[in-house]
N, C-alpha and C positions, 0 to 999 in steps of 0.2 A: 504494500500500500504506500503510495507517495503522498506525503502530507502537503497541503497547500503551502505556497511560498511564504505567506505571512507567518505561518506557524514555524516553518524551518528557520526563518530569520529570528524569531523570538528565542528558539533553542540556541541558535548561533550566538546571539547577544549574551545569553546566559553563559555559554562556554567561554566567550572571549573575556567577559568581565564579571566573574563570579562575585556575588555579594557576601563578603566576609567568609568566603570559603576558598580553599586552595583547590585548583583543578589538578588532579593527578594525571600524569602523562606517560605512563609506562607503555612502550611500544606505540607511542603516538595515539593512544586511545584515551579519550576523556570519559571518565565515569561520573555520572551525576548521582550524588548521594542525597536522598531525601530524608531529612531528619524530622521525626515526629515531635511536635511541640505540645502534643495533647495527650500523651500516653501515660500520664501519671495518675495512679489510683483510680483507674477506670475498671468497672466490673460489669457493664452492660454492653450489649451489641445489638445491631439490627437483626431482627428475626426474619429470615428469609423463608417463605412458605414453599415447601417442596410439593407442588401439584402440577398436573398438566395445565397448559395455558388456557384451555377452554374452561376448566374449573376455576381458575383464577379470575377469569372474566365474569363468570357466574357469581363468584364471591364479591367482586367489585360492584356488580349491579345490586346484589342483596344488601350490602353494607353502604352503598352509595359513596364509594371511595375510589380514588385514583390508584392505579398500580405504579409503583416505582420499580423499574426494571434495570438491574445491573447486568449489562452485556459484557462478558469477559471471555478471555481465551486462556487456556491452561499455561501457555508459555509467556504470558504478558506480565512483565515485572511490575509496572505501575498498578495493574489490577491487584496483584498480591499485596503491594504496599498499602493500597487504599483499604483493602479488606482487613489488614492487620492493624492499621493505625487510625483510620477514620471511621470505619463501620463499627469499631469497638469503642468509640468515644461516647460517653454517657449522654451528652447534650444532643448529638446527632441521632443516637439510637432511640432516645426517648421521643424525639420529634417524629422520626420516620415510622416508628412502631405505632404511634398514636394516630398519625395522619394518613398513612398510606398502607396499601397491601404490598408488601415487599417481596420481590422475586429476583432470583438471579439464575442465569443460564450460561453455560459454555456455548458460545455462538458457533462452535465448530463441531458440536456433537449433538446427537439426538434431536429433540425438538428445537434446540437453539439454532440449527441450520435454517429451518423454515422461518423462524423469527428474524434472523439476520437478513433474509431476503425480503420479508414483509416490511421491515422497518428500515431497510437499506443501511445496515450497520456494516461499516467497512474499516473501522479503526477501533482499538481497544485501549482502555475501557470506554464504552458508550453508555451513558446514563439516560434512560428514557422515562418520561412520565406519560402514562397511557390512560385515556379516559375509560369509563366503565363500558363504553361502546367499542373499545378497541382502537380508537384513533390516537395517534401520537400528538401530544399537546406541547411537550417541551423536550429539548434535547441538549445534552452537554457531553462533549467528548474530552477524555483526559481524566486525570486524578487530582482534583483540587486539593490543596494542602492546608486550607484554613477551615475551621468549623463554620465560620460565617458563610462560606461559599455554599455549603450543603444546605444550610437553612434558607439562604437566599434563593437558590434554585428551586427549592420546594415551594416557597411563597410565590415565585414567578409562575410556576406551573398551576397553582391554585387560583391565580388572579385572572379572570376572564380578559382576553385581549393581550396579555403580556407574554405568553409563551412563544416559542420559536415558530410553531405552526401558524398561530394567529398573525404574528408579525409578517410572516412570509405572505400570507393571504392579503393582508392590507397593502403590502408593497406591490403585489401583482395587480391589485385593484387600482393602483395609481397614486397612493399616498406618497408625497415627496416632501412633507413637512420636515424641516431640519431636525427638530427634536425627535421625531419618530425615526428618521433615518439613522440617527446616532444609536438609538435603541436597537433597530433592526440589524445594523452592522455588528453591534455587540453580540446579539444573539447568534448571528452567522459565525462570527469568530469563535464563540464558545462552542459551536458545533463543528469546528474545523472545516468550515466552508469558505471558499475563496470569496473575497469581498470586492474585488476590482470591478466586476461587471455592474453590480448594483450601485457602487460608488460613482462610476462614470455615468450611469443613467441619471443619478441625482445631479451631478455637476453639469450635465447637459442642460439642466433647467436654470443654471446660474450664469449671469453675464460676467465677463472678466472683471468689471468694476465692482462686482459683489464678492469677489473672492477674498477681499481684505477684511470682510466683516467677521466678527468673532465666531459665529456659528460655523462658517465655512473654514476658518482657520482651525477650529477644534476638530472638524471633520478631517481636514488634511493631516493634522498632527496625529490623530489616532489611527487613521486607516490608509492614507495615501502611500503607495509603494512604487508606482510606475514612474520611473525617471523620464520617460518619453511622453508623459501626459501634458496636456495644456496647463493643468494646475501646477505641476512641478516647475515647468518653464516659467510660469508667472511668479512663483515663489522665489526662484533664483533671481529673476529680473528685478523683483521688488523686495529683496532681502532686507535692506535697510529700513524700509517702511514697516515690514512685519516686525522687525526687531524693536522699533520704537513702540509699537502697539502691544507686543506680546512677550518681550524679553529676548535678549541676544542668545542666551543659552538654549532656550527652547527651540528657536528657529534654526540655530546652528546644528543642534542635535538631530532635528528632523531631516535636514539636508544630508548630513553625515550618514544617517541610518538608511535613507533611500538609496544612496550610492553603495553603501555596504551590502544592502540586500541584493542589489543588481549584480554585484561581483560574486556574492555568495551563491546566488541562484545559478550563475554560469558554471561556477566551480563544482556544483553538485549535479549538474546536468550530465546524463549518460553520454551525450554527444560532445562532451567538453573537448575543446582544442585550445592550445596555447595561443594560436592566432586570434581566435575570437575573444579570449580573455584579455589579451594585450590591446586589441582594438578598443575594447570597452574602457580599459585604463587610459588610453589616449583620449577618448571622448570625455572622460571625467577631468583629466588634466586641462583639456581645452575649454572646459565650462567656465573657468575663471574662479571656481570655488576655492577659497583661501586654504582650506584644509584637505585639498585633494591628495597630497602626498601622504598625509596621515591615514586617510581612507585606504589608499593603495597598500601602505605598509600593513595595516590591520588585516586587509583582505588576503594579502600574500601569506601572512602567518596562518590564517585559516586554511588556505589552500594547501600549504606544505604539511600542516597538521593532518588534514583530511587524507592527503595522498600518502602519508607515512614517510615523507622525505625529511628525516631527522637532520641531516647536514644542512639543508637549505633553511629549515626552520631555525636552527641554532645560528646560522650565519646572519639571517635577516633580523632575528631578535637581538642578537649581540650588537649589531650596528645601529639599530633604530629605536630600541625601547626607551633609552634615556632621552633621545631627541623628541619623540612624539608623546611620551607619557611621563614626563619628569615629575609631575605633581599628582599623579593618580596612584594613591597608595594601594588600591586593590589590584590594579593592573601590574604594578611593580612587584607586588607580592606573588601574584599568579605566575608571572614570568620567572621569578626567582625559584619558585617551587618546581616549575616545569624543568628548569635547568638542573635543579637538584636531582630530579628523577632521571633525566636522559643524558646529561652532559658528563663527559669523562675528562676532558682537558682542564688543567689547572686554571688557565686564563678564563675559561668559561665559568667555572665555579666561582672564581674571584669576582667576575663581573656580576654574577647572580647575587653574591653576598653584598655587593654595593647596592644593588636594587633593593634587597631586603632591608638593609640598614637605612636606606632612604625612605622606604615605606614606613618603617618604625618612626622615623623623625617626623613624618607627616601625620601619622596617627598610629599610636602603639596599640596593637591588638594581640590576642593570644595566637592568632594564626601567623602574623608576620614575625613575631618573636620566635615561634617554633620553627619557621622556615629558616631564619638566620641561624638558630642553634644547630639545626641539621646540617646546614652548609658549613658551619664552623667545624663540626665534628668530622665531616667528610674531608675537610681541608687539614685536619689534624690538630686543630686548636680546641682541645677539650675544655680548657678553662672558660673560654668564651661560650662554648656550647652549653656547659652547665649553667653559667650565669643567665643566659637568655632563655633557657628552658625553664628555669625557676621563675623567670619573669612571665613566661607564657602561662604557667600554672597559677601564679598569683592573679593575673588578669582574668583567667578563666573562672577562678573561684569568685572573684569580685563581680563578674558578669553573670555568675550562676549558670555557666555552661559546662558541658562535660570536659573533664581534665584528665581522664584516665590515659589517653594516648600520650599526652605530654608527660605524665608521671612515668609511664613505661619508657619513654625516650630518656628521661632523666636518669633512670636506673641504668640504662645502657651506657649513657655518657659517663656516669660516675664509676663504672666498673674498672 
């Protein structure tokens, strides 16, 4: 299953700039670790009813309730994580058990195969809210990580006119009100559906002179990804005007992200060629965008990481990280950790230790102190390794986050 481009880009952004987490890079494979923040002292879970689908529909009619359907696959990691960490949360369990008839099916086995065809389930997990008549009311794809997300999707499903199905119907009937379009695109994105076509249908109703208004800026900021669109060309041409109205940081980050997604989409395409990739880089350079080289540097890192080209990744990161991300403590720490994982040459490890030390000076966290400690140990400086690992533990305890990994490292360093 190929995810829509806007979803791939959100994943890519997470990989490139992890929030307070180090991205591990063994064998140039990035592993996302989802940490449950809700798993303390929980003893209730969603009760999934094991019945044939026809009987569940009969039960829904008798009890006048909606069915919550968890569509999963046995091999799906996020499905397992959600089942273990979110479906066992007391708040979620109490709400869903009281409000819905809850069912879950393996979409690749038994009756799940027919349900997957009926409700067009193509990615896992897919969470569906089904009316007592068997109609899909609301859809959410993926494994949300916040309790609020589960409560919110349930409330959306129960509110007439708010679910994915009703929003789709209103759009097809011609509703182009900006407030509604924002809601509809959000529903589509939550269902992992591409938003470019409905977004362009909306913008077709807008004059160029209207693109500067707040509603259209918010639409562009949230959903615009097409660097060849009229709207993006207008944004580039009127960048200064947008910055005065909506802040320099937000406008710059939007332009940066659109270019990044374009390069990332090419690099992930099965028909990828160096020629097409380089032509797009030339186009971005020719656009006049002030941070074009930073975009290209970041995209090249992504490309070499994805292709498994360790040497090119190290070479590019070594020469450009300090130039393009001198004050980004998360990026500096992420790159330092990557080098700790994959680099073998002393000069590369020393450069990584400089990045980690700079990251600490910008904002001292358990993660970057641990990164620096590991690099020091790898470089043979046990004294510094112990000192900064102790600092990592102290900060972790202060922030009330898990410190066991740091404590294990400290024992290793002190031996």
